[in-house]
C-alpha positions, 0 to 999 in steps of 0.5 A: 534738500531744500524744495522750492517752487519754480520761478518761471516768468511766463507761468507766474500770474504776474505776466498771467493774468494782464495777458488773459485781460489782453486777449479778453479785450481783444476778443471782446473788441473783434465780437463787437465788430463783427456784430455791430457789422452784421447788424449795419449790414441788415440795415444796408440791405433795407436800404437798398431794398427800398431803393430799388423796389421804388425804382422797378415800380418807377420803370414799370410805369414806362411799360405798356403792360397790355403789349406786352404779350403782343410782343411776346408772341412774335409783333414786331417792336414799334414806336410804342417799344422804342419809348419804352426802352429808351426811357428804360435806357435813361434810367439805367443811366441815372439812377446807376444801374447795371441791367433793366430787363423785361422777360416773359416766361412760358407756362413750363417755365423751361424758357423765356422771351427778352421783350427789353434789356437795357445795359449800363455803358459803365457795366462790361456786357452785351444787351440781348436783342428784342426777342430772343428766347433764352433757356431757363434750363440751365438754372437751379430750381432756387431760381426758378421758384423766384420767378415762378413766386412773381409769374404765380404769386405776383409776389416781388422778388430781392436777391443779394449778391456778394462777390468779395468786396463788391456785390449787386442787388437783384430786384423782380417785380411783376408786370401786371396788365389791365386785366389784373394778370401777371404777362411778365418779371421786370428785373433790375440789377443795381450794384452795391459799389459801397460795400468795399469803402464801407468795410474799409471804413468800418473796419479801420474805425472799430478796430482803432476805437477796439485797440484804445478802449483795450490799451486804456481800460486794460492798463487801469484794470492790469494796475488794479489786479497788480496791486489789488490781487497779484502781489498779496497773492505772490505774498500768499504764495511765497509763504506757503512754500516757506510753510511747506519746505521749513515745516509750518515756519512763515516768515511774517510776510502775511502781516502785510495783507489788510483789509477785510476782503478773501484775501486777507482772510486766506492771509489769516487762516494761512497764519492760523493753519501754520500754528495748528500744523506745528501743533500738529506734527508734535501731536503726530511725533509723539503719536507715531512713536507710541505706535510704533511702540504697540505695533511692536508689542503686537508683533511680540503677540502675534508671535507669542499666539504663533507658537503656541498653535502646533507647528509639527504636523503628523505623520510623525513618530507618533502618531504615524497612521495620520496625516494632518495640516493646520492653519491660521491667518489672522484678519488683524495683528493678532486673531480670535481663531485658534487651532490644536491636536495632541495624543490623548493616551496611546490610541486616542488623539484629539483634534479641535477648530475653535473662533473667538467673537471680537478682533484683535487683543481682546479675543486673542487673550480669550483664545489663549484662556480658551485653548489652555482650558480644552488642552487641560482638560481634554489630555485626562481622557474627558469626553469632548461634550464633558470637555466643553461643558466643564470649559463653558463654566469657567469661561462664563466666570468673569466674562463681562466683555461678553465675548464666546467661543465657537468651537468643534472638537473630535477624539478619533480611536487609531486602532477603531477608527471611531471618532466621537465629537461635539460641537458648540456653535461651529461651522459643520466639517466637511468628510470625504467617506469613500470618494462621497463629500458631505457634511458631518450634520450632526445638530450643534450645540450653544457656543462656549462662554455664553451660559451656563451648566449648558449641556452638550452631546457627544456624536460618532462616526468612523472614518476608515483608512483613505477618509479626509476630515476638513474643519474650519472657521466661518472666515472662509466661508464667508470671505467676500469678493468685491461685490460683497458675494459670500464664498459660502458652504456650496464653492467649498464642498465643490472644491472637495468634489472636484479631486482634493486628493492630495496631501493636508497641506496641498489642500489647505494651500489649494483652499487659500489660493481659491479664497485669494483669487475670489476675494481678489484685493478686498480686504477680509474681516474674519481669520481663517482657520482650517485643519484637515486630517487624512487617516492613512491606516488603523494602528494594531 
């Protein structure tokens, strides 16, 4: 069934890109309006600060500062006070102020005495009488700090307060007597009635301008996007869908995309990719068929290799005195490891494990040759060292690939328990004798197929009933985990030191399970071969 791309209107670039342009213009316009409002507000406050400061200093000129301390100390209001109060009332009305007040705080700034307080008739408030003492303890620390700034440092203080669409500015200046001492505070409060109308006019103008600019520029930009970007992209998208659903065959619509920009380059690239893809599909079809043929042949080779390894394990009719099990797990389809066992004569049983260098088909072919030579020479009653000497010379002939074989071979006398063995560069076997676990530590000789006329040495060890011998390839100890740590010989010896008293098959299965847990999902690059022999009794 052909797959077609979904054609949802709102998920198309034809809808999304213009929408993003409109949203961007709206966000940009809103941000511009906000920044403009903040800048104008700052200028607006600077203007009010200048005006209220001038009015405050004008009001100071109406007051006799030298009399302020006396009035605060209890002197009665006199003609001078009345004259000043009248001027301040007039100034409050003409300058459109809300209040003018003059106070004298005490030394602890816990209360203040009102000397003058004028209220604009338009403001719904009560005049605080002359000499009234008001507590400052109800105000917060910031308010007290502003009073201290004026009284102690002689610096004016200006504060803007906004209440929704309205607000006011409070300017406080020090009252200084003829001796240069700050004796009180004069404060004026001027409403900022223009804020509401200013904000409304500003927002209307800004939003209208931003809307017009958005429509004009957005429309132009959308048209440019539609013809220059969106339509070519839609064409390329449809052609790639055609490309995917028709095995690299295009409809030819990309040829209508001209120019020397990135879109035309992309269109030419898609056309080139379609040609390359058709060639690749043809080549892949041929390669896949060839790989399937090779895989089938490798499966046959794997089966042939498996058939060459013994699969009927003692105890059996001959010999019944021992129990043995072995396994070989190749790292690839075919491997270079092998094992073998057979009766040499009525009293002698031979067993061996080998490992060919390299992997895959070359190692497997070399393994077949080595295993055949070892068995042919071993059946004639030769000692393991003599078998190795002769096989080594034969393998050295025509070994242009430079392959070599590590091998351990032993011949067990079923009547005496004497095991004669030789080691050609192979890992040391593990022996369990009398409940003690140890390596069969005899010095290994050189690997097979390395140097002609190499001499090999026979060693002897006695195995009593109940003793075990475990022979393995280096794929066991060199198994790695995800941190690239080796399984190692210590872990392997530890397994046999920990109640490995089952049948040889059970022991090998346990070792394999431990290796699988250790390596987890890490791919292994070496064959894993194991053989265990248990001596049950002596032949009589």
